[in-house]
C-alpha positions in Angstrom: 6.6 -5.6 -8.6 10.1 -6.4 -7.7 11.3 -6.1 -4.1 14.5 -4.3 -3.2 16.5 -4.9 0.0 17.9 -1.8 1.6 20.2 -2.0 4.7 18.5 -0.6 7.8 20.9 2.4 8.3 20.4 3.7 4.7 17.3 5.7 5.4 17.3 7.9 2.3 17.6 4.9 0.0 14.9 3.1 2.0 12.5 6.0 1.7 13.1 6.2 -2.1 12.5 2.4 -2.4 9.2 2.7 -0.4 8.0 5.7 -2.4 8.8 3.9 -5.7 6.9 0.7 -4.7 3.9 2.6 -3.3 3.7 4.9 -6.4 3.1 1.9 -8.6 0.7 0.3 -6.2 -1.3 3.5 -5.7 -1.5 4.7 -9.3 -5.1 5.0 -10.4 -6.3 3.4 -13.7 -5.7 5.5 -16.8 -8.2 8.3 -17.1 -9.3 8.0 -13.4 -8.3 10.0 -10.3 -8.5 9.1 -6.7 -10.9 11.4 -4.8 -11.4 9.3 -1.6 -9.8 6.6 0.5 -11.4 4.3 3.1 -9.6 2.2 5.6 -10.3 -1.0 7.6 -8.2 -2.1 10.5 -7.4 -5.5 12.1 -8.3 -6.1 15.8 -4.6 -5.5 16.8 -4.7 -2.0 15.2 -2.8 -2.8 12.1 -4.2 -1.8 8.7 -6.2 -4.4 6.8 -7.3 -2.6 3.6 -7.2 0.7 1.9 -9.8 1.3 -0.8 -9.4 4.0 -3.4 -12.4 5.6 -5.0 -13.3 8.1 -7.7 -16.6 9.5 -6.3 -18.5 6.3 -5.5 -16.6 4.1 -8.0 -14.2 1.7 -6.4 -10.9 1.9 -8.3 -8.8 -0.6 -6.4 -8.2 -2.2 -3.0 -4.9 -2.7 -1.2 -4.9 -5.6 1.2 -2.2 -5.9 3.8 -0.8 -9.2 5.2 1.2 -9.3 8.4 3.7 -11.8 9.8 3.2 -13.1 13.3 6.0 -10.8 14.6 4.0 -7.8 13.3 6.1 -7.0 10.3 4.5 -6.4 6.9 4.5 -9.5 4.7 2.7 -8.4 1.6 0.5 -5.7 0.0 -1.8 -7.0 -2.7 -3.8 -4.8 -5.1 -7.1 -6.0 -6.4 
């Protein structure tokens, strides 16, 4: 996935870039569909993981990494 820098004040462009990035990350494998999400949280209240399931079958996990200042560093899909 390539990252795209969008200036702070260009909200519409930023929302489109976020949607585009998440659409690829959140796409289920071919022939599968997401029927359930589960979430885990860090002690500070930030999101740690999102797991996507089709029934009881785990399709993928998104793991979130955070910088010390609380900004999002990375989202990894496994």
